[in-house]
C-alpha positions as CSV (number, residue, x, y, z in Angstrom):
1,M,-1.9,-29.7,-23.0
2,S,0.5,-27.4,-21.1
3,A,4.2,-28.4,-20.7
4,P,5.0,-29.8,-17.3
5,L,6.2,-27.2,-14.8
6,T,9.8,-27.2,-13.9
7,P,10.7,-27.4,-10.2
8,G,10.6,-24.2,-8.2
9,L,8.4,-21.7,-6.4
10,Y,5.5,-20.1,-8.4
11,I,3.9,-17.0,-7.0
12,V,0.4,-17.0,-8.4
13,A,-1.9,-14.0,-8.3
14,T,-5.6,-15.0,-7.8
15,P,-8.8,-13.1,-8.5
16,I,-9.9,-10.3,-6.1
17,G,-13.5,-10.7,-7.1
18,N,-14.7,-12.2,-10.4
19,L,-13.2,-15.7,-10.9
20,S,-12.8,-14.9,-14.6
21,D,-10.0,-12.5,-13.7
22,L,-7.7,-15.4,-13.2
23,T,-5.2,-15.5,-16.1
24,A,-4.9,-18.6,-18.3
25,R,-1.3,-19.0,-17.2
26,A,-2.3,-18.9,-13.6
27,A,-4.9,-21.6,-14.1
28,D,-2.3,-23.8,-15.9
29,T,0.1,-23.3,-13.1
30,L,-2.4,-24.3,-10.5
31,R,-3.3,-27.4,-12.5
32,G,0.4,-28.3,-13.0
33,A,1.7,-27.7,-9.4
34,S,2.6,-30.6,-7.2
35,L,1.6,-28.6,-4.0
36,I,-0.3,-25.4,-3.5
37,L,0.4,-23.2,-0.4
38,A,-2.7,-21.3,0.7
39,E,-3.6,-18.9,3.5
40,D,-7.0,-20.6,4.0
41,K,-7.7,-24.0,2.3
42,R,-11.5,-23.3,2.3
43,V,-11.1,-20.2,0.2
44,T,-8.5,-21.6,-2.2
45,A,-10.5,-24.9,-2.6
46,K,-13.3,-22.9,-4.4
47,L,-10.8,-21.5,-6.9
48,L,-9.1,-24.9,-7.5
49,A,-12.5,-26.4,-8.2
50,H,-13.2,-23.6,-10.7
51,V,-10.1,-24.4,-12.7
52,Q,-10.2,-28.2,-12.0
53,A,-6.9,-28.2,-10.2
54,T,-6.4,-31.3,-8.0
55,A,-3.0,-30.7,-6.3
56,P,-2.9,-31.1,-2.6
57,M,-2.8,-28.0,-0.4
58,A,-0.8,-27.0,2.6
59,V,-1.4,-23.9,4.8
60,Y,1.1,-21.1,4.6
61,H,0.6,-17.8,6.4
62,D,2.3,-15.1,8.5
63,H,2.5,-17.4,11.5
64,S,4.1,-20.4,9.6
65,S,7.2,-21.6,11.4
66,E,10.8,-21.8,10.2
67,T,10.4,-25.6,10.3
68,E,7.5,-25.4,7.9
69,R,9.5,-23.2,5.5
70,M,12.3,-25.7,5.6
71,R,9.9,-28.5,4.7
72,I,8.7,-26.4,1.7
73,L,12.3,-25.6,0.6
74,A,13.1,-29.3,0.6
75,R,10.5,-29.9,-2.0
76,L,11.4,-27.0,-4.3
77,G,14.4,-28.8,-5.8
78,T,12.2,-31.5,-7.4
79,E,8.6,-30.2,-7.4
80,A,6.6,-27.2,-8.6
81,V,5.1,-25.4,-5.6
82,A,2.5,-22.7,-6.1
83,L,2.0,-19.9,-3.5
84,V,-1.4,-18.2,-3.4
85,S,-3.1,-15.8,-1.1
86,D,-6.9,-15.6,-0.4
87,A,-7.2,-13.0,-3.1
88,G,-4.9,-10.9,-5.3
89,T,-1.1,-10.9,-5.5
90,P,0.8,-12.8,-2.8
91,L,3.2,-10.8,-0.7
92,I,1.1,-7.5,-1.0
93,S,-0.1,-7.3,2.6
94,D,0.0,-11.1,2.5
95,P,2.6,-13.7,3.7
96,G,5.4,-14.9,1.5
97,Y,8.4,-12.7,1.4
98,K,10.3,-14.9,3.9
99,L,9.7,-17.9,1.8
100,V,10.8,-16.1,-1.4
101,R,13.9,-14.9,0.3
102,A,14.8,-18.4,1.7
103,A,14.1,-20.0,-1.7
104,R,16.4,-17.6,-3.5
105,A,19.1,-18.1,-0.9
106,A,18.8,-21.9,-1.4
107,G,19.3,-21.4,-5.2
108,H,15.8,-22.5,-6.2
109,A,14.0,-21.1,-9.2
110,I,11.3,-18.5,-8.5
111,H,8.6,-17.5,-10.9
112,T,5.8,-14.9,-10.6
113,I,2.5,-15.3,-12.4
114,P,1.1,-11.8,-12.4
115,G,-2.5,-10.8,-12.1
116,A,-5.0,-9.0,-10.0
117,C,-3.9,-6.6,-7.2
118,A,-6.4,-4.5,-5.3
119,A,-4.0,-1.6,-4.7
120,I,-3.3,-1.2,-8.4
121,A,-6.9,-1.7,-9.4
122,A,-8.0,0.9,-6.9
123,L,-5.5,3.4,-8.4
124,T,-7.1,3.0,-11.8
125,L,-10.5,3.8,-10.4
126,A,-9.7,6.7,-8.0
127,G,-9.0,9.4,-10.6
128,L,-6.0,10.6,-8.6
129,P,-2.4,11.1,-9.7
130,T,-0.6,7.8,-10.3
131,D,2.9,9.0,-11.4
132,R,4.0,8.4,-7.8
133,F,2.2,6.4,-5.2
134,L,3.0,4.6,-1.9
135,F,1.3,1.5,-0.7
136,A,0.9,1.7,3.1
137,G,-1.1,-1.4,3.8
138,F,-3.4,-1.5,6.8
139,L,-3.3,1.4,9.4
140,S,-3.0,0.3,13.0
141,P,-6.3,0.0,14.9
142,K,-4.6,1.8,17.8
143,A,-5.1,5.6,17.7
144,K,-1.5,6.6,18.7
145,A,0.3,4.2,16.4
146,R,-2.1,5.1,13.5
147,G,-1.5,8.8,14.1
148,N,2.3,8.3,14.1
149,V,2.2,6.5,10.8
150,I,0.0,9.2,9.2
151,A,2.3,11.9,10.5
152,E,5.2,10.2,8.8
153,L,3.3,9.9,5.5
154,A,2.0,13.5,5.5
155,A,5.1,15.1,3.8
156,I,5.4,12.4,1.1
157,R,4.5,14.0,-2.3
158,A,2.7,10.9,-3.7
159,T,-0.7,9.3,-3.8
160,L,-1.2,7.1,-0.7
161,V,-2.9,3.7,-0.8
162,F,-4.3,1.9,2.2
163,Y,-6.3,-1.3,2.8
164,E,-9.1,-1.2,5.3
165,S,-12.0,-3.2,6.7
166,G,-15.6,-1.9,6.9
167,P,-15.9,-1.6,10.7
168,R,-12.7,0.5,10.9
169,L,-13.2,2.7,7.8
170,G,-14.8,5.7,9.5
171,E,-12.2,5.9,12.2
172,S,-9.3,5.6,9.7
173,L,-10.8,8.2,7.4
174,A,-11.2,10.6,10.3
175,A,-7.6,10.0,11.4
176,L,-6.4,10.6,7.8
177,A,-8.4,13.8,7.6
178,A,-7.0,15.1,10.8
179,G,-3.4,14.2,9.9
180,L,-3.4,15.0,6.2
181,G,-5.9,17.8,5.8
182,Q,-8.5,18.3,3.2
183,R,-7.0,16.1,0.5
184,D,-9.0,14.5,-2.3
185,A,-9.6,10.8,-1.7
186,A,-11.5,7.8,-2.9
187,V,-13.0,4.8,-1.0
188,I,-13.2,1.8,-3.3
189,R,-14.8,-1.5,-2.3
190,E,-15.7,-4.9,-3.7
191,I,-13.4,-4.4,-6.7
192,S,-14.3,-6.8,-9.6
193,K,-17.4,-8.0,-7.7
194,L,-21.1,-7.5,-8.3
195,H,-21.4,-4.5,-5.9
196,E,-18.2,-2.7,-6.9
197,E,-18.3,0.9,-5.7
198,T,-16.1,4.0,-5.9
199,V,-16.9,7.1,-3.8
200,T,-14.8,10.2,-4.1
201,G,-14.5,13.4,-2.3
202,P,-12.4,15.3,0.3
203,L,-11.2,13.2,3.2
204,A,-13.4,15.0,5.8
205,D,-16.5,14.4,3.7
206,L,-15.8,10.7,3.3
207,A,-15.1,10.4,7.0
208,A,-18.5,11.9,7.8
209,R,-20.2,9.7,5.2
210,Y,-18.9,6.5,6.7
211,A,-18.8,7.5,10.4
212,D,-22.0,5.7,11.3
213,A,-22.5,3.6,8.2
214,P,-19.6,1.1,7.8
215,P,-19.8,-0.6,4.4
216,R,-19.3,-4.3,3.8
217,G,-16.6,-5.9,1.7
218,E,-12.9,-5.4,0.9
219,I,-12.0,-1.8,0.9
220,V,-9.1,0.3,-0.5
221,I,-8.6,4.0,0.5
222,V,-6.7,6.1,-2.0
223,V,-5.6,9.6,-0.9
224,G,-4.2,12.2,-3.3
225,P,-0.8,13.9,-2.7
226,P,-0.5,17.2,-0.8
227,A,-1.2,20.3,-2.8
228,E,1.7,22.1,-4.4
229,Q,2.9,24.9,-2.2
230,Q,3.5,28.3,-3.8
231,A,6.9,29.8,-3.2
232,A,6.9,32.4,-0.5
233,S,7.0,36.0,-1.8
234,D,9.9,38.3,-0.9
235,E,7.6,40.3,1.2
236,A,6.4,37.2,3.2
237,L,10.1,36.1,3.6
238,D,11.2,39.5,4.8
239,E,8.4,39.7,7.3
240,A,9.1,36.3,8.7
241,L,12.9,37.1,9.0
242,R,12.3,40.4,10.7
243,I,10.4,38.6,13.4
244,A,13.0,35.8,13.7
245,L,15.9,38.2,13.8
246,A,14.5,39.9,16.8
247,T,15.7,36.9,18.9
248,L,18.0,34.8,16.7
249,T,21.2,35.1,14.8
250,P,21.0,35.5,11.0
251,S,22.1,31.9,10.5
252,R,19.5,30.4,12.9
253,A,16.7,32.8,11.7
254,A,17.4,31.7,8.1
255,K,17.3,28.0,9.0
256,D,14.0,28.3,11.0
257,V,12.2,30.5,8.4
258,A,13.4,28.4,5.4
259,E,12.0,25.2,7.0
260,R,8.7,26.9,7.9
261,L,8.2,28.5,4.4
262,N,9.7,25.5,2.6
263,I,12.2,27.5,0.7
264,P,16.0,27.1,0.1
265,R,18.0,28.0,3.1
266,K,20.5,29.9,0.9
267,R,17.8,32.3,-0.2
268,A,16.6,32.9,3.4
269,Y,20.2,33.4,4.6
270,A,21.0,36.0,1.9
271,R,17.9,38.0,2.9
272,A,18.7,37.7,6.6
273,L,22.1,39.2,6.0
274,A,20.6,42.0,3.9
275,L,18.1,42.9,6.5
276,G,20.7,42.8,9.3
277,P,19.9,42.3,13.0
278,A,16.6,43.8,14.3
279,S,17.0,47.2,15.9
């Protein structure tokens, strides 16, 4: 029999597919908690039945009020309260950070019970670089806002991870292809479930594949980082500077060309001075 849980907030990762992915520690925590905070009681009830946990549930989600958070905080001093999301690790595109912040400010103990996370699982399946990655959550359904976010992410030299729904997948892939170019990518769905699937290829190809055939299930898009740019040759630098020097000062010409060719400004300025003003 497990030792009783000490009072505090327990952040419990739940399965994203197969119920057997729940860790033994997570199961013990759910069975030992005095209260379980869930996004959707109907979803969490199935998991609690699976592990024979009988603690009462309360709804906690993005729209929970400050009053509700205060009620929860009042219980953390004497009771073990578990926070779960519908699937995966709470706080990863799920509610909870405000509660964690408030609990810490009030001096309550906070414990994390790690486990499944769709973003991390997708990275292991995609076959793309994982030394640096950025989780970007869900893209906006509005074209302008979505395009603005993609433009911000375009220069980041890291693998990008997005969550998406089936009906919006084609649109999002097309926007990513337009904003990021022909990068390698992967569409991964139904992780840890019976119909788990990983489809890889250039962004434009994936956009075409799903344009008129939206898949079902929970989906993660993984996009590889931008290709390494080769340093501009001296010949290319000189040609660009000659054109710029026809209308700009050496300093301004060097700045503009350095940004365009992605080279150090010092190198461009030295060449601009050597070339002199255009005749």
